[in-house]
KOLNU-677423 format. One record per residue (C-alpha): x negated, y negated, z negated; residue in one letter. Coordinates in steps of 0.1 Angstrom, whole numbers, padded with zeros to 4 digits, always signed. Each point is the difference from the previous one (the first is absolute). Example, Ala and Ser with C-alpha at 12.3 -4.5 7.8 and 13.67 -1.06 7.14 Angstrom:
-0123+0045-0078A
-0014-0034+0007S
***
This chain:
-0821-0367-1570M
+0034-0011-0002E
+0008-0036+0016C
+0018-0013-0026S
+0009-0039-0003R
+0036-0006+0000N
+0015-0032+0016F
+0035-0007-0004S
+0021+0000+0034R
-0034+0011+0013R
+0011+0032+0012G
-0035+0026+0000P
-0025-0002-0024T
-0035-0008+0008I
-0031-0013-0022R
-0017-0025+0011L
-0033-0012-0007W
-0022-0035+0003A
-0032-0005-0005V
-0013-0034-0013A
+0020-0020+0019A
-0009+0013+0034V
+0029+0019+0022A
-0010+0038+0001V
+0027+0026+0005L
-0009+0029-0030V
+0022+0026+0002C
+0003+0015-0036G
-0032-0006-0012L
-0011-0023-0030A
-0024-0031+0004V
-0029+0025-0008A
+0007+0023+0018E
+0011-0021+0032S
-0016+0006+0036P
-0035-0006+0003Q
+0001-0015+0035V
+0034-0008+0018F
+0001-0009+0037Y
+0035-0005+0013P
-0011-0023+0031F
+0022-0023-0001N
-0012-0022+0026G
-0037+0004-0012N
-0025+0024-0019A
+0003-0011-0034N
-0001+0020-0031D
+0029-0011-0023L
-0007+0022-0029S
-0006-0025-0021G
-0040+0008+0004R
-0020-0025+0010T
-0031+0005+0025G
+0020+0032+0022R
+0014-0020+0027N
-0002+0018+0037G
-0020-0008+0029T
+0017+0003+0031L
-0023+0021+0033Q
+0005+0000+0035G
+0035-0028-0010A
+0023+0030-0005P
+0037-0017+0010T
+0029-0003-0024L
+0030+0016+0008G
+0034+0011-0014A
-0001+0023-0032D
+0022+0027-0008R
+0028-0027-0008N
-0001-0017+0034S
-0018-0030-0015V
-0022-0019+0024A
-0037-0002-0012N
+0005+0018-0031Q
-0023+0032+0013A
-0035+0008+0022Y
+0001+0014+0031S
-0038+0015+0004F
-0009+0012+0038N
-0018+0032-0009G
-0032-0015+0016T
-0015-0031-0018S
+0024-0013-0032Q
-0002+0010-0031Y
+0002-0023-0036V
-0033-0001-0022T
+0006-0006-0033T
-0027-0009-0034P
+0019+0028-0019Y
-0024+0030-0013Q
+0016+0031-0012Q
-0024-0004-0025G
-0020+0033-0023S
+0018+0027-0030G
+0032+0002+0029I
+0021+0026-0018T
+0034-0013+0014A
+0007-0020+0028Y
+0031-0003+0022S
-0001-0014+0039I
+0038-0015+0009S
+0009-0014+0035A
+0029-0005+0032W
-0016+0013+0031F
+0013+0005+0033R
-0019+0020+0028S
+0006+0015+0030N
-0034+0013+0006S
-0009+0036+0012A
-0038-0003-0010D
-0014+0032-0024T
-0034-0024-0007N
+0015-0014-0031G
+0019-0041+0003R
-0009-0010-0035T
+0027-0021-0022I
-0022-0004-0032V
-0038+0008-0004S
-0032-0012-0021A
-0023+0018+0020R
-0028-0024+0008G
-0032+0022+0002A
+0000+0033+0008D
-0001+0017-0030A
+0024-0021-0017D
+0025+0019-0018R
+0034-0014+0015S
+0039+0011-0012L
+0012-0007+0033T
+0032-0003+0014L
+0003+0010+0037S
+0020+0015+0033M
-0024+0025+0010G
-0037+0002-0014T
-0022+0020+0026G
+0000+0030-0024F
+0027+0023+0016G
+0032-0025-0012V
+0025+0006+0034P
+0014-0035+0014A
+0025-0020-0021G
-0009+0017-0031R
-0011-0021-0032I
-0030+0008-0015F
-0006-0013-0035F
-0035+0016-0016G
-0037-0005-0006L
-0019-0013+0026D
-0039-0001-0001T
-0032+0010+0027S
+0016+0037+0015G
+0022-0001-0024V
+0041+0002+0001G
+0014+0013-0032F
+0041-0004-0004G
+0033+0004+0015V
+0024-0007+0030Y
+0039-0001+0007T
+0013+0026+0017N
+0019-0023+0018T
-0011-0020+0027A
+0012-0040-0005Y
-0012-0016+0032N
+0037-0007+0014D
-0007-0043-0002N
+0022-0001-0032N
-0010-0016-0031W
-0008+0023-0027H
-0008-0006-0035H
-0027+0021-0015V
-0019+0007-0029V
-0036+0018-0009G
-0007+0010-0036I
-0035+0018-0013F
-0002+0007-0040S
-0030+0023-0012R
-0013-0013-0034A
-0033+0023+0004S
-0016+0033+0017G
+0004+0011+0035T
+0026-0018+0025I
+0021+0027+0010V
+0025-0005+0032N
+0031-0002-0027G
-0013-0035-0017D
+0017-0014+0032F
+0036-0011+0007T
+0019-0015+0028I
+0035-0015-0002Y
+0017-0013+0032V
+0031-0021-0001D
+0005+0004-0039G
-0008+0041+0004A
-0026+0023-0010Q
-0007+0013+0036A
-0013+0036+0004A
-0036-0003+0012T
-0028+0026+0015T
-0033+0000-0016T
-0032-0016+0014V
-0036+0017-0010S
-0028-0010+0021V
-0033-0003-0027G
+0001-0008-0037S
+0016-0027-0018P
-0023+0002-0028G
+0012-0012-0038T
+0024-0022-0014A
-0004-0033-0009P
-0005-0014+0035I
-0023-0029+0001T
+0003-0023+0030N
-0009-0036+0005T
+0005-0004+0034S
+0024-0031+0012T
+0038+0015+0010T
+0009-0002+0038T
+0033+0001+0012I
+0006+0014+0038G
-0031+0016+0002R
-0030+0023-0014Q
-0034-0015+0008M
-0010+0032+0005Q
+0020+0013+0028W
-0001-0016+0032A
+0032+0010+0010S
+0014-0008-0032S
+0018-0030+0008Y
+0037-0001-0010W
+0026-0007+0032N
+0034-0007-0011G
+0014-0026-0032G
-0010+0000-0028L
+0020-0016-0036D
-0001-0009-0039D
-0029+0022-0007I
-0005+0004-0040G
-0029+0021-0020I
+0006+0006-0035Y
-0029+0016-0024A
+0026+0023-0018R
+0021+0031+0012V
+0036-0014+0013L
+0027+0021-0011S
+0032+0014+0020A
+0020-0028-0015G
-0022-0027+0009D
-0005+0010+0036I
+0034+0005+0003A
+0005-0037-0010C
-0025-0010+0022L
+0015+0015+0027Y
+0034-0018-0009S
-0013-0029-0006A
-0001-0011+0036T
+0036-0008-0002A
-0008-0021-0029A
-0025-0018+0022M
+0026-0007+0031K
+0004-0036+0007S
+0021-0002+0032T
+0035+0012+0003W
+0018+0005+0038D
+0023+0019-0006F
+0002+0016+0031N
+0003+0034-0019G
+0039+0014+0012A
+0020-0005-0036G
-0033-0007-0016N
-0004-0035-0023V
-0031+0013-0010E
+0005-0006-0039G
+0017-0031+0001W
+0030-0001-0022T
+0030-0020-0016A
-0011-0019-0031M
+0031-0027-0004N
+0027-0013+0011Q
+0002+0027+0041I
+0029+0001+0011A
-0010+0032+0021S
-0032+0011+0011G
-0030+0000+0002P
+0006+0022+0038T
-0022+0008+0020Q
+0011-0006+0044S
-0015-0012+0030G
-0031-0007-0017G
+0014-0018-0025Q
+0002-0002-0040M
+0042-0014-0002Q
+0016-0011-0029Y
+0028-0023-0011T
-0002-0018-0027T
+0033+0001-0029A
+0025-0027+0005A
-0010-0035-0023A
-0037+0018-0004A
-0018-0026-0017S
-0032+0025-0001D
-0003+0030+0021P
-0035+0019-0003M
-0011+0031+0023I
-0030+0017-0018G
-0027+0014+0014S
-0012+0040-0007P
-0023+0001-0027M
-0036-0005+0015M
-0040-0007-0007A
-0008-0026+0022L
-0033-0017-0005P
+0005-0039+0004R
-0030-0005+0018A
+0012+0020+0026Q
+0020-0035+0012G
+0016-0021-0006S
+0023-0017+0026W
+0039+0011-0006L
+0020+0002+0038K
+0031+0010+0001V
+0021+0008+0026R
+0036-0006-0002A
+0038-0011+0007Q
+0018-0017-0026N
+0036+0000+0005G
+0004-0028-0028T
+0000-0035-0008T
-0028+0000-0023A
-0034-0017+0012T
-0027+0014-0024G
-0012+0037-0012A
-0025+0008-0027I
-0024+0033-0002L
-0005+0011-0034F
-0029+0022-0013W
-0004+0022-0030D
-0039+0004-0001S
-0027+0010-0028D
+0002-0036-0015L
+0037+0002-0010V
+0019+0032-0014A
+0036-0011+0019D
+0012-0026+0030F
-0006-0032-0016T
+0005-0039+0008G
-0033-0010+0019G
-0012+0034+0015H
+0020-0012+0032Q
-0003-0015+0032G
+0031-0023+0010N
+0000-0006+0041Y
+0027-0012+0018P
+0022+0017+0031I
+0026-0006+0024N
+0037-0004-0016P
+0026+0017+0022G
-0026+0013+0026D
+0015+0021+0026T
-0036+0015+0009Q
-0028+0017-0017V
-0027-0027-0009S
-0031+0005-0011E
-0014-0017-0032Y
-0034-0003-0015W
-0013-0009-0036L
-0036-0007-0013N
+0003+0013-0034L
-0034-0008-0006A
+0014-0035-0005T
+0023+0009-0031T
-0024-0003-0021G
-0023+0020-0028A
+0031+0026-0008N
-0008+0015+0038W
-0036-0004+0006T
-0008+0013-0038G
+0022+0028+0008T
-0019+0028+0011T
+0025+0027+0010Y
+0039-0002+0006I
+0023+0026-0014Q
+0033-0011+0013Q
+0015-0025+0020F
+0038-0018-0003R
+0009-0011+0031F
+0026-0029-0007D
+0009-0005+0035F
+0023-0021-0002P
-0006-0017-0033D
+0009-0040+0006N
+0015-0031+0019G
+0033+0009+0012G
+0026+0028-0004S
-0022+0034-0009L
+0031+0022+0012T
-0008+0019+0031G
-0015+0026+0027P
-0040+0001-0002V
-0020+0025+0027N
-0034+0000-0007V
-0023+0012+0025D
-0035-0006-0017Q
-0014-0005-0034I
-0041-0003-0002A
-0025-0010-0023I
-0030-0009+0025L
-0039-0010-0002S
+0007-0024+0022S
+0025-0028+0014G
+0020-0003+0028P
-0015-0006+0037P
+0006-0033+0012A
+0036-0010+0004P
+0022-0003+0033T
+0031-0003+0008V
+0024+0028+0005A
+0031-0017+0015A
+0013-0031+0006V
+0041-0001+0012T
+0029-0022+0001R
+0016-0009-0035Q
+0026-0026+0007N
+0014-0002+0024P
-0004+0033+0008V
+0020+0003+0034T
-0025+0010+0030A
+0021-0023+0020T
+0001-0034+0009W
+0001-0024-0033T
-0001-0043+0000N
-0003+0001-0040A
-0027-0026-0009S
-0020+0023-0022Q
-0010+0035+0008V
-0013+0026-0031T
-0023+0028+0006W
-0006+0026-0024D
-0038+0008-0004V
-0014+0037-0010R
-0034+0002-0015F
-0021+0031+0000S
-0003-0004-0040H
+0000-0029-0027S
-0008-0028+0008M
-0003-0030-0028T
-0002-0031+0024T
+0016-0004+0035V
+0000-0036+0014A
+0019-0017+0031G
-0039+0003+0018N
+0006+0036+0000D
+0021+0001+0027F
+0003-0019+0033A
+0032+0001+0021V
-0001+0011+0036T
+0025-0015+0028A
+0013+0002+0034T
+0016-0025+0023G
+0010-0032-0019T
+0004+0019-0033A
-0016-0014-0026A
-0004+0010-0042G
-0018-0021-0024T
-0001-0013-0036G
-0009+0038-0015L
+0013+0005-0033N
-0009+0033-0019V
+0023+0019-0029T
-0015+0024-0019R
+0029+0028-0004M
-0027+0024-0017G
-0037+0010-0002P
+0003+0021+0038T
+0030-0025+0015W
+0004-0034+0010Y
+0025-0023+0013R
-0014-0024+0032V
+0023-0028+0006T
-0012-0026+0033A
+0022-0027+0019D
+0011+0007+0031V
+0009-0019+0029S
-0002+0007+0039G
+0016+0027+0019Q
-0026+0034+0007G
-0012+0030-0028T
-0018-0002-0027L
-0022+0029-0020R
-0017-0010-0034L
-0037+0012+0004D
-0025+0005-0031A
-0031-0015+0006A
-0039+0007-0017T
-0013-0028-0020G
+0028-0011-0018G
+0000-0006-0038S
+0021+0032-0007G
-0019+0026-0024R
+0007+0036-0017D
-0002+0007-0033V
-0039+0005+0008A
-0004-0032+0009D
-0002+0015+0038Q
+0010-0025+0025A
+0021+0017+0033L
-0017+0028+0023A
+0015-0006+0032S
+0024-0022+0022A
+0038+0011+0004F
+0021-0003+0030T
+0019+0025+0002G
+0027-0013-0020G
+0043-0003+0012E
+0008-0031+0019V
+0026-0028-0003Y
+0019-0009+0034Q
+0004-0045-0007V
+0025-0014+0015D
+0005-0037-0008R
-0001-0015+0032S
+0035-0005+0019G
+0000+0011+0038P
-0020-0019+0023S
+0010-0025+0028V
-0013-0007+0024T
+0001-0023+0032I
-0010+0009+0031G
-0019-0023+0030A
+0027-0022+0017P
+0013+0017+0034S
-0013-0029+0015A
-0025-0024-0007T
+0012-0032+0022L
+0034-0010+0006A
+0026-0028+0012T
+0032+0014-0006S
-0003+0038-0015G
+0014+0023-0010P
-0034+0011-0020V
+0000+0029-0025T
-0017+0014-0030Y
+0001+0035-0014T
+0000+0007-0036V
-0011+0032-0016D
+0008+0012-0031Y
-0018+0026-0017A
-0010+0015-0036D
-0034+0024-0006A
+0021+0003-0035G
+0031+0018-0006S
+0014-0010+0033G
+0023-0026+0013I
+0038+0000-0021A
+0020-0025+0027G
-0008-0034+0016I
+0021-0032+0004T
-0016-0024+0021L
+0020-0028+0011V
-0001-0033+0018T
+0004-0013-0034G
-0030+0012-0008N
-0021-0012+0027I
-0020-0036+0003T
-0008-0016+0031L
-0036-0013+0002N
-0001-0031+0021K
-0026-0025+0011T
+0008-0031+0024G
+0033-0001+0013T
+0005+0034+0010A
+0029+0016-0017D
+0025+0031+0012G
+0027+0022-0018T
-0010+0035-0017V
+0024+0029-0001G
-0012+0041-0016V
+0006+0034+0014S
-0011+0037+0003G
+0001+0030-0030S
-0018+0019-0017G
-0036-0008-0013N
-0001-0025+0028S
+0018-0037+0008R
+0001-0019+0028T
-0002-0040-0004V
+0006-0017+0037T
-0003-0041-0004I
+0022-0014+0031S
+0008-0035+0012G
-0031-0013-0001I
-0009-0034+0006T
-0029-0029-0007G
-0032+0008-0001S
-0018+0014-0028G
-0010+0036-0017T
+0028+0021-0018L
-0003+0028-0020G
+0017+0014-0031I
+0002+0010-0038S
+0020+0027-0021I
+0008-0006-0031A
-0003+0025-0027A
+0025+0030-0010G
+0006+0011+0036T
-0006+0034-0009A
+0000+0025-0026T
-0020+0034-0011D
+0011+0030-0015N
-0011-0010-0040I
+0012-0031+0009P
-0022-0023+0008N
+0006-0030+0027A
-0020-0010+0029A
-0016-0029-0006A
+0002-0036+0025A
-0019+0006+0030A
-0013-0027+0027G
-0007-0029+0011P
-0008+0028+0031S
-0015-0012+0028A
+0014-0026+0025T
+0006-0009+0033F
+0003-0029+0022N
+0022-0018+0016V
-0005-0027+0028D
+0025-0021+0017N
-0026-0028+0008D
-0021-0003+0035P
-0037-0007-0001P
-0017-0034+0011V
-0028-0001+0029I
-0025-0031-0001T
-0020-0010+0027R
-0039-0005+0001N
-0012-0028+0015G
+0016-0025+0021P
+0032+0007+0020A
-0013-0013+0032S
-0040+0011+0011V
-0017-0017+0028V
-0033+0018+0023L
-0024-0006+0026E
+0000+0021+0027C
-0018+0033+0000G
-0001-0003-0037A
+0015+0032-0022T
+0033+0000-0024Y
-0006+0013-0033A
+0036-0001-0015D
-0001-0011-0037T
+0030+0020-0011G
+0029-0006-0027A
+0008+0011-0031T
+0031+0018-0015A
+0013+0008-0035L
+0026+0011-0016D
+0021+0001-0032N
-0003+0037-0008L
-0030+0011+0029D
-0024-0028-0006G
-0026-0002+0020N
+0015+0017+0039I
-0025-0022+0022T
-0010+0030+0015A
+0030+0007+0015N
+0009-0032+0017I
+0012+0009+0038A
-0020-0026+0022V
+0007-0007+0039D
-0007-0023+0020G
-0040+0001+0003L
-0020-0014+0023P
-0020+0026+0021P
-0034+0011-0015A
-0033-0013+0012G
-0006-0039+0018P
+0031-0012+0006L
+0010-0020+0038A
+0023-0037-0009P
+0039+0013-0013G
+0022+0000-0030E
+0009+0025-0021W
+0023+0001-0030T
-0003+0028-0027I
+0028+0015-0024T
-0004+0018-0035Y
+0026+0019-0016N
+0004+0024-0028V
+0025+0024-0021G
-0003+0012-0039D
+0006+0035-0012T
+0035-0012-0005A
+0004-0009+0038G
+0007-0036-0010N
-0014-0016+0033Q
-0024-0037-0005A
+0006-0026+0020T
-0023-0006+0034E
-0026-0021+0002V
-0018-0009+0035T
-0037-0020+0010R
-0002-0016+0031S
-0040+0006+0022V
-0005-0025+0026T
-0034+0005+0021V
-0023-0030+0023S
-0031-0003+0022D
-0023-0033-0015T
-0033+0015-0007L
-0030+0005+0025A
-0017+0030+0005P
-0027+0014-0028L
-0036+0003+0014V
-0015+0031-0018T
-0040+0011+0002I
-0007+0032-0001T
-0017+0002-0035G
+0001-0036-0015G
-0012-0034+0009T
-0034+0005-0007L
-0025+0023+0019F
-0040+0000-0008G
-0033+0013+0021G
-0033+0005+0005E
-0027-0026+0011C
-0009+0015+0039G
+0028+0030-0002V
+0022+0001+0026A
+0036-0008-0014L
+0037+0016+0010T
+0024-0028-0014L
+0037+0017-0007P
+0033-0007+0013G
+0032-0014-0012A
+0038+0007+0004T
+0028-0027-0002A
+0034+0007-0011L
+0032-0020+0005D
+0034+0006-0022G
+0018+0000+0038C
-0027+0008+0030S
-0017+0025-0021G
-0036+0004+0007A
-0021-0027+0022L
-0035+0001+0017S
-0027-0014-0019V
-0029-0020+0020D
-0037-0014-0014I
-0001-0033+0009T
-0026-0016-0018D
-0037+0020-0012L
-0017-0031-0016D
-0031+0008+0014G
-0005+0034-0006L
-0013+0024+0022D
+0011+0036-0011P
-0024+0014+0017S
-0030-0011-0012N
+0009-0020-0028P
-0019-0027-0024A
+0004-0005-0029R
+0026-0029-0015G
+0037-0003-0007V
+0026+0004+0029Y
+0037-0008+0000A
+0015+0019+0030V
+0036-0006+0011V
+0026+0026+0008Y
+0031-0015+0019T
+0040+0017+0004S
+0021+0000+0030A
+0026-0025-0002E
+0033+0019-0014D
+0041-0007+0015G
-0002-0032-0020A
-0028-0012+0013G
-0019+0002-0036L
-0037+0012+0001S
-0026+0010-0026D
-0038-0001-0006T
-0026+0016-0023E
-0038-0007-0013V
-0025+0029-0004L
-0031-0012-0023V
-0026+0015+0017V
-0036+0003-0019N
-0027+0011+0015I
-0026+0007-0029A
-0033+0011-0003D
-0001+0035-0025S
-0029+0014+0010V
-0036-0005-0012A
-0031+0002+0016P
-0019+0033+0006V
-0036+0001-0012V
-0023+0033+0008T
-0038+0001-0008V
-0018-0001+0027T
-0018+0040-0005G
+0021+0017-0024G
+0006-0008-0038N
-0029+0017-0016T
-0033-0015-0004L
-0030+0014-0020E
-0030-0018-0014G
-0032+0003-0021E
+0001-0016-0031C
-0021-0032-0002G
-0003+0004+0041V
+0018-0032+0019A
+0029+0010+0016L
+0018-0013+0029T
+0039+0002+0002L
+0018+0011+0032P
+0024-0028+0016G
+0040+0006+0004A
+0028-0009+0030T
+0029-0015-0002V
+0036+0008+0021V
+0024-0025-0005E
+0034-0005+0020G
+0010-0035-0002C
-0034-0016-0005A
-0035+0007+0017A
-0034-0006-0006G
+0001+0014-0042L
-0031+0006-0013A
-0004+0022-0028A
-0021-0004-0032T
-0013+0015-0032V
+0022-0005-0026T
-0013+0019-0031D
-0033+0012-0001Y
+0017+0020-0035D
-0038-0008-0014G
-0022+0011+0029L
-0029-0022+0007D
-0015+0011+0033P
-0032-0017-0004A
-0008+0022-0035H
+0027+0028+0002P
+0003+0015-0032A
+0013+0043-0002K
+0033+0003+0000G
+0034-0002+0021V
+0016-0031+0012Y
+0033-0005+0021N
-0012-0031+0021V
+0036-0017+0013V
-0001-0017+0032Y
+0027-0022+0005G
+0017-0025+0028A
+0032-0018-0009T
+0024-0017+0036D
+0015-0031+0000G
+0035+0015-0019A
-0025+0005-0029G
+0003+0039+0006L
-0034+0015-0008E
-0013+0038+0011G
-0027+0015-0015T
-0026+0036+0005D
-0022+0009-0027V
-0038+0012+0004L
-0007+0027-0027V
-0040-0012-0007V
-0020+0031-0020T
-0037-0011-0010I
-0017+0026-0011T
-0040+0008-0017D
-0023+0020+0021T
-0032-0016+0005A
-0022+0009-0029D
-0014-0026-0026P
-0035-0022+0007V
-0026+0006-0029V
-0021-0030-0002T
-0038+0006-0016I
-0005-0037-0004P
-0042-0009+0009G
-0026+0017+0022P
+0005+0036+0010N
-0027+0016-0003P
-0012-0014-0035I
-0041-0003+0003N
-0012+0001-0034T
-0035+0004-0016F
-0006+0031-0021R
+0004-0010-0037G
+0021-0030+0009F
+0036+0000-0023P
+0026+0010+0023F
+0038-0011-0001T
+0021+0021+0022P
+0024-0031+0015P
+0037-0012-0003E
+0019+0024+0028V
+0035-0007+0007T
+0026+0013+0017A
+0027-0015+0019Q
+0036+0012+0014D
+0018-0020+0026A
+0033+0016-0022C
-0013+0006-0035D
-0026-0024-0003G
-0027+0003-0022A
-0008+0032-0007L
-0021+0021-0024A
-0031+0012+0013V
-0015+0032-0012T
-0041+0000+0001P
-0023+0033-0002S
-0035+0003+0006G
-0026-0012-0016S
-0040-0017+0001V
-0030+0007-0017D
-0019-0027-0001M
-0033+0013-0010G
-0005+0021+0026T
-0003-0009+0042P
+0022+0009+0019G
+0036-0008+0017Q
+0029+0005-0018Y
+0039-0002+0012T
+0032-0009-0021L
+0030+0011+0006T
+0035-0027+0001Y
+0033+0014+0004T
+0036-0014-0004A
+0038+0012+0013E
+0026-0020+0002D
+0036+0009-0008A
+0011+0017+0030E
-0034+0024-0004G
-0024-0014+0028N
-0032+0000-0014T
-0032-0021+0012A
-0036+0005-0014Q
-0037-0022+0005E
-0034+0011-0010E
-0022-0025-0014L
-0036+0014+0012V
-0025-0010-0030V
-0039+0000+0009N
-0022+0001-0027V
-0037-0007+0012S
-0030-0028-0005N
+0016-0023+0022D
+0037-0012+0003L
+0017-0008+0030P
+0011-0035+0008P
+0045-0007-0010V
+0022-0018+0024I
+0027-0016-0022T
+0031-0006+0021L
+0013-0039+0002L
+0040-0003-0004G
+0026+0029+0005D
-0012+0036+0010A
+0037+0002+0019S
+0013-0030+0017M
+0038-0002+0016T
+0006-0024+0029L
+0033-0011+0020D
+0000+0006+0036C
-0019-0032+0020G
-0022-0006-0033D
-0034-0005+0004T
-0032+0015-0020Y
-0026-0013-0019T
-0027+0020-0015D
-0009-0007-0040A
-0033+0020+0009G
-0021+0015-0027A
-0028-0001-0022T
-0029+0023-0004A
-0029+0000-0028A
-0029+0027-0006D
-0019+0003-0034I
-0033-0006+0024E
+0008-0017+0027D
+0023-0025-0010G
+0029-0017+0017D
+0004+0026+0032L
+0033-0023+0011T
-0011-0011+0028G
-0012+0044+0012D
+0042+0009-0004I
+0009+0013+0031V
+0039-0006+0005V
+0015+0029+0024A
+0043-0001+0010G
+0008-0039+0000L
+0038-0004+0012P
-0003-0019+0036P
-0002-0036-0001A
+0031-0024+0001G
+0039+0010-0003M
+0003+0036-0008L
+0024+0028+0011A
+0015+0027-0027P
-0026+0027-0010G
-0030+0007-0022A
-0037-0004-0009W
-0026+0007-0023T
-0032-0017+0001V
-0029+0018-0017T
-0032-0019-0016Y
-0034+0017+0001N
-0032-0010-0009V
-0038+0017-0008S
-0033-0013-0030D
-0031+0003+0018S
-0009+0031-0007I
+0032+0012+0018L
+0025+0004-0030N
+0033-0002+0012A
+0026-0018-0019A
+0032+0016-0001Q
+0025-0008+0026T
+0028-0028-0010V
+0032-0003+0019T
+0030-0027+0006R
+0034+0017+0016T
+0016-0024+0020V
+0039+0003+0013T
+0022-0020+0024V
+0038+0004-0006L
+0026-0003+0025E
+0023-0026-0008N
***
């Protein structure tokens, strides 16, 4: 089929078709004959056939790269191990005609079958497969097309290897209506021409038509483990028909029609661009540029692109790199598309350009923003490049470095250069304003002062930045200038500047050209005066001139330019000398007192701009002093002292009008000698001079020493002395000192009754008297001696400081002795029993205090620790007779037995045993008691059960009595009764009575016994009598 649609002024004819509204390039095909799928890989794996639901899916992340036209991101690269593309497209059923078109690039030397397109999802699938090698004996680098199924590899392969890592176009064609498939049913075209092939006949191919419902994969055959494509793939198209040789040639040549980037790098090759209107010369290629010159008085110069079939979807960003040698400020890109038959107004993109540009600049325009005339276009047939088009004279040279239609916009903008514009000079300038040209990497829409900052050195400063747009990539920035130093304009991030893609500056720029600014005249420096103090002079100042900028041109300092700065009465005469960049100012004939310094008027020097020097000063001053200091005496002019006194000079003060207080500089002469003075007379003089050598008037003081005082007696240690009653005393010594006679002897002349060897308590006035001095004078001093009694008596308990006793047993406390130094015959008494009752001591530990007090009221004490313990058993008491005699059958009630402990008092009694009143016999009842210390007591009661009871003794009075030593005892007696015999009191036998009369300490047990007429003995009754020691 012939490519046959003609476009006026468009060169070669190309037939282009659009399916629906989707941009798909279909070379030489009717709508019904368009590709089943078309994968251009323009940034993704989408299908652009116009059919729905056939987009591919990337597996293993193939990487985007440059296509055969070196356009970035327009083809996929596969790693040969894990990357491929899956699609939902099935080859289908009843296949009698089939074509696969692809662009490939590979350097693989593998013979195992690197797949371009396959549809063999299962082993038994009959896939029409396009690959490099098959594993069926196909040599490395040869292209195979044929039938691929289980155990079958049937078709043809090229006699030429194409693993040269260059891009090649391949088409595989199958055609068989019915019957057995043969090798001649398969044809391969490479790079637009039918290729010579060799047959492959492994296995039986079967018959036509072919049916295969597996989905198609690109870059891999799903049943071959090593079938991954290794290299690049692009523009994959599958057709359900046989493509003719003309169709294939048209597809192969259509690569130029899809080109979207023109770099003009080929020598002498303008890549198909031609002059269309008002072009005086060109276009030609030189130095990597397309160059042309527009006609004189041109009003609409035009350059046309080659004819193309560029899918609009391939990109919407126009990028132009060009140098505009005209004064025009605008350009237009027109396009002819499937929407219009020729270039038509509105099918255009206008963009600004730099007028009168001296360099190549980069312009960007988003054509999608021009409206539906671009976005509604399916494909572009030709571009018209109207550069320049408007905004000034259109006559002049144009150099184009690149024209491109890209899928993505520009990177974030940067500043490419900052150069001096006004003034252009690289030397010093004193201009009040400077201007820089700023060149951006590509088109900007907004640039403001906050996109820049001025970096300065020295005292230079650049302020008030003003931005002027010269063109979309060219701006001028003006700054107000002051000071002296350098200024550099820097681009800063964070400002309001934006490019055509609304992007801020990507980075700062600090590499611009620098202005050397000199708006200051030479500096004038007045040095320090040659002297800080003068009386008559001369004193000099060094005046230095310097210029850090353009340098000094001349110095004109004369005396008329100098002002003498004066204070007080100081004055002098000014002179100037010297040459070069330094001058000497001399002040001579100095008089008065005060300060002098200088100031220098403006304009005494100029630099090479010329800038005049500013005024200098006031300088540091120096002092002028012709006034002497004044001495003022401290204290009286005449001093009278006593013989033996020392002299401490009260000094003088000195003040100077300039030096201030110079007291420390006073020279003192004629002082009396140090130490005690003998009678005599002295004259003290005071003199001082100031720093300037002015001497003060001398000041004097007289000192006279005489003897009018008696000696002074001093008792060693002071006039108060103490001692202890009865302790031998050594009295202190004393000294006597006379101002004139020196040391004199001292004697004790009155002891006031004190006996130092055995002092008695009291206060004594002891008198010390000195010997007479040379003037017959003496002195006395009194020592007050206080003899005190400060030692308390010493009390000692006889027998030691511990004593033990028994609870409840009367205790006799020991005595104590007393020792006292000043008083004899003191006796100690118990001053604190600590709760102890000696007559009836309770268990515990007691601190019994013994004390004695002397005549001074001092008390001595000693402590006796008394420990009262409980070691005695308690006493169990069975009231009534024991034994108890009773008759058989009589009722028997045991007595109320009690227990008493000396410490614990009444205790509980535990009885044991029993009495059978129905059976005569002797029974024993046992009663037990235990105190808190575990001491136990036990008593038995004998009960005789018979036909006759023994008598019963009843004690009168207490069973236990306690008497004091010296008391007498009178027994209270007892009574006795018997059932048969009646009252037997008179028969009671009493034994163990205490002796008659006053009793000594001790203990007695009184017993009472009696028997009845049949000799039944009563239970013995007792009474204890205890006599205590007081």
